[in-house]
C-alpha positions as CSV (number, residue, x, y, z in Angstrom):
1,X,-92.1,91.3,-208.5
2,X,-91.6,87.5,-208.0
3,X,-87.9,86.4,-208.3
4,X,-87.6,82.8,-209.7
5,X,-84.4,80.9,-208.9
6,X,-82.8,79.5,-212.1
7,X,-79.8,77.5,-212.9
8,X,-76.7,79.3,-214.3
9,X,-75.5,76.1,-215.9
10,X,-73.2,73.2,-215.1
11,X,-70.0,75.2,-215.8
12,X,-71.0,77.9,-213.3
13,X,-71.8,75.3,-210.7
14,X,-68.3,73.9,-211.0
15,X,-66.8,77.4,-210.6
16,X,-69.1,78.1,-207.6
17,X,-68.1,74.7,-206.0
18,X,-64.4,75.5,-206.5
19,X,-64.9,79.0,-204.9
20,X,-66.8,77.4,-202.0
21,X,-64.2,74.8,-201.1
22,X,-61.3,77.3,-201.2
23,X,-63.3,79.9,-199.2
24,X,-64.2,77.3,-196.5
25,X,-60.6,76.2,-196.4
26,X,-59.4,79.8,-195.9
27,X,-61.8,80.4,-193.0
28,X,-61.1,77.0,-191.4
29,X,-57.5,78.3,-191.1
30,X,-58.5,81.8,-190.1
31,X,-55.6,83.3,-188.1
32,X,-53.7,80.0,-188.2
33,X,-50.5,81.7,-189.3
34,X,-50.8,84.2,-186.5
35,X,-51.3,81.3,-184.0
36,X,-48.3,79.4,-185.4
37,X,-46.2,82.5,-185.1
38,X,-47.2,82.9,-181.5
39,X,-47.6,79.4,-180.2
40,X,-44.9,77.6,-182.3
41,X,-42.3,80.2,-183.1
42,X,-42.9,82.3,-179.9
43,X,-42.6,85.7,-181.6
44,X,-43.8,88.9,-180.1
45,X,-46.5,91.4,-181.1
46,X,-44.3,93.4,-183.4
47,X,-43.5,90.3,-185.5
48,X,-47.2,89.4,-185.6
49,X,-48.1,92.8,-186.8
50,X,-45.4,92.6,-189.5
51,X,-46.8,89.3,-190.6
52,X,-50.3,90.7,-191.0
53,X,-49.3,93.9,-192.8
54,X,-46.3,92.7,-194.9
55,X,-48.3,89.9,-196.5
56,X,-50.9,92.4,-197.8
57,X,-48.4,95.2,-198.8
58,X,-45.7,93.1,-200.4
59,X,-48.2,90.7,-202.0
60,X,-49.9,93.7,-203.6
61,X,-46.6,95.0,-205.0
62,X,-45.8,91.6,-206.4
63,X,-49.2,91.3,-208.0
64,X,-48.9,94.6,-210.0
65,X,-47.2,93.1,-213.1
66,X,-49.5,90.0,-212.8
67,X,-52.5,92.1,-213.8
68,X,-51.7,92.5,-217.5
69,X,-50.1,89.0,-217.6
70,X,-53.5,87.6,-216.5
71,X,-55.4,89.8,-219.0
72,X,-53.7,88.3,-222.0
73,X,-54.0,84.7,-221.0
74,X,-56.8,82.1,-220.8
75,X,-58.4,82.6,-217.4
76,X,-59.0,79.0,-216.4
77,X,-55.3,78.0,-216.6
78,X,-54.4,81.1,-214.7
79,X,-56.9,80.2,-211.9
80,X,-55.6,76.7,-211.8
81,X,-52.0,77.9,-211.7
82,X,-52.8,80.3,-208.8
83,X,-54.6,77.6,-206.9
84,X,-51.6,75.3,-207.3
85,X,-49.2,78.1,-206.3
86,X,-51.2,78.7,-203.1
87,X,-51.4,74.9,-202.4
88,X,-47.6,74.5,-202.7
89,X,-46.8,77.7,-200.7
90,X,-49.2,76.9,-197.9
91,X,-48.3,73.2,-197.8
92,X,-44.6,74.1,-197.3
93,X,-45.5,75.3,-193.8
94,X,-46.6,71.9,-192.3
95,X,-43.8,70.3,-194.3
96,X,-41.2,72.6,-192.7
97,X,-42.8,72.1,-189.3
98,X,-42.6,68.3,-189.6
99,X,-38.9,68.6,-190.4
100,X,-38.3,71.0,-187.6
101,X,-37.2,73.8,-190.0
102,X,-40.2,76.2,-189.8
103,X,-39.2,79.9,-189.4
104,X,-40.8,83.3,-189.2
105,X,-39.2,84.3,-192.5
106,X,-40.9,81.3,-194.2
107,X,-44.3,82.4,-192.8
108,X,-43.6,85.9,-194.1
109,X,-42.7,84.6,-197.6
110,X,-45.7,82.3,-197.8
111,X,-48.0,85.2,-196.7
112,X,-46.7,87.3,-199.6
113,X,-47.0,84.5,-202.2
114,X,-50.6,83.7,-201.1
115,X,-51.6,87.4,-201.1
116,X,-50.2,87.9,-204.7
117,X,-51.8,84.7,-205.9
118,X,-55.1,85.7,-204.3
119,X,-55.2,89.0,-206.3
120,X,-54.4,87.3,-209.6
121,X,-56.9,84.5,-208.9
122,X,-59.7,87.1,-208.2
123,X,-58.8,89.1,-211.3
124,X,-58.9,86.0,-213.5
125,X,-62.1,84.6,-212.0
126,X,-63.9,88.0,-212.3
127,X,-63.0,88.1,-216.0
128,X,-64.0,84.5,-216.5
129,X,-67.3,85.0,-214.7
130,X,-68.2,87.9,-217.0
131,X,-67.7,85.7,-220.0
132,X,-69.4,82.7,-218.5
133,X,-72.8,84.1,-217.5
134,X,-75.2,86.4,-219.1
135,X,-75.1,90.1,-218.0
136,X,-78.6,89.8,-216.4
137,X,-77.3,86.8,-214.3
138,X,-74.2,88.5,-212.9
139,X,-76.2,89.7,-209.8
140,X,-77.4,86.1,-209.2
141,X,-73.8,84.7,-209.6
142,X,-72.2,87.4,-207.3
143,X,-75.0,86.9,-204.8
144,X,-74.2,83.2,-204.6
145,X,-70.5,83.9,-204.1
146,X,-71.3,86.5,-201.4
147,X,-73.6,84.0,-199.6
148,X,-70.9,81.4,-199.7
149,X,-68.4,83.8,-198.2
150,X,-70.6,84.7,-195.3
151,X,-71.6,81.1,-194.7
152,X,-67.9,80.2,-194.6
153,X,-67.3,83.2,-192.2
154,X,-70.0,81.9,-189.8
155,X,-69.0,78.2,-189.9
156,X,-65.3,78.2,-190.7
157,X,-63.7,79.9,-187.7
158,X,-65.6,77.9,-185.0
159,X,-64.9,74.6,-186.8
160,X,-61.3,75.6,-187.5
161,X,-60.9,76.8,-183.9
162,X,-62.1,73.4,-182.6
163,X,-59.7,71.6,-184.9
164,X,-56.8,73.8,-183.9
165,X,-57.7,73.1,-180.2
166,X,-57.6,69.3,-180.8
167,X,-54.9,69.0,-183.5
168,X,-53.0,72.2,-183.4
169,X,-52.8,75.2,-185.8
170,X,-50.7,73.2,-188.4
171,X,-53.7,70.9,-189.1
172,X,-55.8,73.9,-190.1
173,X,-53.1,75.0,-192.5
174,X,-53.1,71.5,-194.1
175,X,-56.9,71.8,-194.6
176,X,-56.4,75.2,-196.2
177,X,-53.8,73.9,-198.6
178,X,-55.9,70.9,-199.6
179,X,-58.8,73.3,-200.3
180,X,-56.7,75.1,-202.9
181,X,-55.9,71.7,-204.6
182,X,-59.6,70.8,-204.7
183,X,-60.4,74.2,-206.1
184,X,-58.0,73.6,-208.9
185,X,-59.6,70.2,-209.6
186,X,-63.1,71.9,-209.7
187,X,-61.9,74.6,-212.1
188,X,-60.3,71.9,-214.3
189,X,-63.6,70.1,-214.4
190,X,-65.4,73.1,-215.9
191,X,-64.2,72.1,-219.3
192,X,-65.1,73.9,-222.6
193,X,-62.9,75.9,-224.9
194,X,-61.5,79.3,-224.0
195,X,-59.8,81.4,-226.7
196,X,-56.5,83.1,-225.9
197,X,-57.0,86.8,-225.6
198,X,-54.7,88.8,-227.9
199,X,-54.0,92.5,-227.2
200,X,-54.0,95.1,-229.9
201,X,-50.8,94.9,-231.9
202,X,-50.4,91.1,-231.9
203,X,-48.8,88.7,-229.5
204,X,-49.0,89.6,-225.8
205,X,-46.0,91.4,-224.4
206,X,-45.7,93.0,-221.0
207,X,-45.3,96.7,-221.5
208,X,-45.0,99.5,-219.0
209,X,-48.3,101.0,-220.0
210,X,-50.1,97.7,-219.4
211,X,-49.1,97.9,-215.7
212,X,-51.1,101.1,-215.2
213,X,-54.0,100.4,-217.6
214,X,-56.3,99.2,-214.8
215,X,-55.8,102.3,-212.8
216,X,-56.1,104.5,-215.9
217,X,-59.5,103.0,-216.8
218,X,-60.8,103.2,-213.2
219,X,-59.8,106.9,-212.8
220,X,-61.2,107.9,-216.2
221,X,-64.6,106.3,-215.6
222,X,-67.1,108.7,-214.1
223,X,-68.9,106.0,-212.1
224,X,-66.0,103.6,-211.2
225,X,-63.7,106.4,-210.0
226,X,-65.8,107.5,-207.0
227,X,-66.8,103.9,-206.3
228,X,-63.1,103.0,-206.3
229,X,-62.2,105.6,-203.7
230,X,-65.3,104.8,-201.7
231,X,-64.6,101.0,-201.4
232,X,-60.9,101.4,-200.8
233,X,-61.5,103.9,-197.9
234,X,-64.4,102.0,-196.4
235,X,-62.6,98.7,-196.4
236,X,-59.5,100.2,-195.0
237,X,-61.3,102.2,-192.2
238,X,-63.3,99.1,-191.2
239,X,-60.3,96.9,-191.1
240,X,-58.2,99.2,-189.0
241,X,-60.6,98.9,-186.0
242,X,-60.3,95.1,-185.9
243,X,-57.0,94.8,-184.0
244,X,-57.8,97.8,-181.8
245,X,-61.1,96.3,-180.7
246,X,-59.3,93.0,-179.9
247,X,-56.9,94.9,-177.6
248,X,-59.7,97.0,-176.1
249,X,-62.2,94.2,-175.5
250,X,-59.8,91.6,-174.3
251,X,-57.8,94.1,-172.3
252,X,-59.3,97.0,-170.5
253,X,-63.0,96.0,-171.0
254,X,-62.4,92.5,-169.6
255,X,-64.3,90.4,-172.2
256,X,-63.4,86.8,-172.4
257,X,-62.1,85.2,-175.6
258,X,-65.4,83.3,-176.2
259,X,-67.4,86.6,-175.7
260,X,-65.1,88.3,-178.2
261,X,-65.6,85.4,-180.7
262,X,-69.3,85.6,-180.2
263,X,-69.4,89.3,-180.7
264,X,-67.8,89.1,-184.2
265,X,-68.9,85.6,-185.2
266,X,-72.6,85.6,-184.6
267,X,-73.4,88.8,-186.6
268,X,-71.9,87.3,-189.8
269,X,-75.3,85.7,-190.2
270,X,-76.4,89.2,-191.3
271,X,-74.0,89.0,-194.2
272,X,-75.7,85.8,-195.4
273,X,-79.1,87.5,-195.1
274,X,-77.9,90.6,-196.9
275,X,-76.5,88.5,-199.8
276,X,-79.8,86.7,-200.2
277,X,-81.7,90.0,-200.2
278,X,-79.5,91.6,-202.8
279,X,-81.2,90.3,-205.9
280,X,-84.8,90.8,-204.9
281,X,-84.0,94.3,-203.7
282,X,-82.4,95.1,-207.1
283,X,-85.3,93.6,-208.9
284,X,-87.7,95.9,-207.0
285,X,-85.7,99.1,-206.5
286,X,-83.0,99.0,-209.2
287,X,-79.2,98.4,-209.0
288,X,-78.1,101.9,-208.5
289,X,-80.5,102.8,-205.7
290,X,-79.8,99.6,-203.8
291,X,-76.0,100.2,-204.1
292,X,-76.3,103.8,-203.0
293,X,-78.5,103.0,-200.0
294,X,-76.6,99.9,-198.8
295,X,-73.3,101.7,-199.4
296,X,-74.4,104.7,-197.3
297,X,-75.8,102.6,-194.4
298,X,-72.7,100.4,-194.1
299,X,-70.7,103.5,-193.3
300,X,-73.0,104.5,-190.4
301,X,-72.6,101.5,-188.1
302,X,-68.9,101.4,-187.1
303,X,-69.0,104.6,-185.1
304,X,-71.1,102.7,-182.6
305,X,-68.1,100.6,-181.7
306,X,-66.5,103.6,-180.0
307,X,-69.2,103.4,-177.3
308,X,-68.5,99.8,-176.2
309,X,-68.5,99.4,-172.4
310,X,-67.8,96.4,-170.1
311,X,-70.5,93.9,-169.3
312,X,-73.5,92.4,-171.1
313,X,-74.7,95.7,-172.5
314,X,-71.4,96.3,-174.2
315,X,-71.4,92.8,-175.7
316,X,-75.0,93.3,-177.1
317,X,-73.9,96.7,-178.5
318,X,-71.0,95.1,-180.5
319,X,-73.3,92.3,-181.8
320,X,-76.0,94.8,-182.9
321,X,-73.5,97.1,-184.6
322,X,-71.7,94.2,-186.3
323,X,-74.9,92.7,-187.4
324,X,-76.1,95.9,-189.0
325,X,-72.7,96.5,-190.7
326,X,-72.3,93.0,-192.2
327,X,-76.0,92.9,-193.4
328,X,-75.4,96.1,-195.3
329,X,-72.1,94.8,-196.6
330,X,-73.8,91.6,-197.7
331,X,-76.3,93.6,-199.8
332,X,-73.7,96.0,-201.1
333,X,-70.9,93.6,-202.2
334,X,-72.7,91.5,-204.9
335,X,-74.5,94.6,-206.3
336,X,-71.2,96.5,-206.4
337,X,-69.3,93.6,-208.0
338,X,-72.0,93.3,-210.7
339,X,-72.0,97.1,-211.3
340,X,-68.2,97.0,-211.7
341,X,-68.1,94.1,-214.0
342,X,-70.9,95.4,-216.2
343,X,-69.0,98.7,-216.7
344,X,-65.6,97.2,-217.5
345,X,-64.8,96.1,-221.0
346,X,-64.0,92.4,-221.3
347,X,-60.4,93.1,-222.4
348,X,-59.7,95.2,-219.3
349,X,-61.4,93.2,-216.6
350,X,-58.4,91.4,-215.2
351,X,-56.2,94.5,-215.1
352,X,-59.0,96.6,-213.5
353,X,-59.7,94.0,-210.8
354,X,-56.0,93.6,-210.2
355,X,-55.6,97.3,-209.8
356,X,-58.6,97.4,-207.4
357,X,-57.3,94.6,-205.2
358,X,-53.7,95.8,-205.2
359,X,-54.8,99.3,-204.0
360,X,-57.2,97.8,-201.4
361,X,-54.6,95.5,-199.9
362,X,-51.9,98.2,-199.8
363,X,-54.3,100.7,-198.3
364,X,-55.4,98.3,-195.6
365,X,-51.8,97.6,-194.7
366,X,-50.9,101.3,-194.6
367,X,-53.9,102.4,-192.6
368,X,-53.6,99.5,-190.2
369,X,-50.0,100.6,-189.4
370,X,-51.1,104.2,-189.2
371,X,-54.0,103.5,-186.8
372,X,-51.6,101.4,-184.6
373,X,-49.5,104.6,-184.1
374,X,-52.7,106.6,-183.6
375,X,-53.9,104.2,-180.9
376,X,-50.6,104.4,-179.2
377,X,-51.0,108.2,-179.0
378,X,-54.7,108.5,-178.3
379,X,-55.8,105.1,-177.0
380,X,-57.7,102.3,-178.9
381,X,-61.1,103.7,-178.2
382,X,-60.3,107.1,-179.6
383,X,-58.7,105.6,-182.6
384,X,-61.8,103.5,-183.3
385,X,-64.0,106.6,-182.9
386,X,-61.8,108.6,-185.4
387,X,-62.2,105.7,-188.0
388,X,-65.9,105.7,-187.4
389,X,-66.2,109.5,-188.0
390,X,-64.2,109.3,-191.2
391,X,-66.4,106.5,-192.4
392,X,-69.4,108.8,-192.2
393,X,-67.9,110.9,-195.0
394,X,-67.4,108.1,-197.4
395,X,-70.9,108.0,-198.9
396,X,-70.1,111.3,-200.6
397,X,-67.9,109.3,-202.9
398,X,-70.6,106.9,-204.1
399,X,-71.7,107.5,-207.7
400,X,-74.8,109.6,-207.7
401,X,-75.9,108.9,-211.3
402,X,-76.6,105.6,-213.1
403,X,-73.9,104.7,-215.6
404,X,-74.6,102.7,-218.7
405,X,-73.0,99.2,-218.6
406,X,-70.5,98.1,-221.2
407,X,-72.2,95.7,-223.7
408,X,-70.7,92.2,-223.9
409,X,-70.8,90.7,-227.4
410,X,-72.5,87.4,-227.6
411,X,-69.5,86.0,-229.5
412,X,-67.2,86.7,-226.5
413,X,-69.7,85.4,-223.9
414,X,-70.4,82.2,-225.9
415,X,-66.8,81.4,-226.8
416,X,-65.9,79.9,-223.4
């Protein structure tokens, strides 16, 4: 079957451009807060770990009431507000540095605000995307977002690292802040009218039941429920190995920093390849089969990282394993995102995506802390192996049967 590239319209192009500029800004400043904490504030490993985990965990908790708040409001103003929130929060860091008032507590607060705003932005943008493009075009749109993410992953850290080397880590933070401002400008340029969502019973009010509605819907849905547990566990178990591999490779195995960067940077090209393959694979084999296959394969690669040894062979092994992993992730993510959107009613999208992101961030934070303790008891290599073995069980949670998508009324889709 021949796949013909087609335009998704000017308004989607503006949304895509806004996503691209903020994503590149994020990866240009990759690890900038951690570097500022170490190089400028001279904190130790405990504080750096707290900075990494607390931003995710507390940000997720702060974002819980924002899910229903986002659901019952126009999505574009919410996205703009979250971009401006992130701009102001991140820009406060170089401002405080210039005044000689920067502190670790401020970095911690900014990390929490950015994490909460990230969750709310993603929830609003997912709901807006579903209303903006036709259901059959969701796989195309999500594939373009995924390609953009992996392109930024490949290009952002090296460019940002060079900028940090020349200008210092604060310069990368400024670039990240400006990217959020430019994203807000791009979303504002989308234009068009967007009706205000009104919940059943009249004017929007934050009720206790609304806070849990996203989780209720996920856990009651026969296809989303297993997919929810699968993605949460896979993401958490993949992420727990990252700091352990850094300790292992840069410590006992004797790899240099540039080798470590090469081992995890070069394979990101596979994510770009996978994202470009997602749509033609779905066109040929069907959405469910591609998601099930890619979701299973992505769980098989990380165990190989437990066998890393010193020298060129060990470096090649990491590159091969990471390339296979991110290629499968590049295929899986846009198909999964499309599957999830298609099976979530329009009036529940924001709460569902918020619940998903909150749980994911909290799980990653908790598992990262747990695996740090495990590594202290068993060693980093053993802890990485345990994570890899547990990942092999996660395909059992993938949905085995195709679920019917939720229809989107033309009136809803054409109203924005």
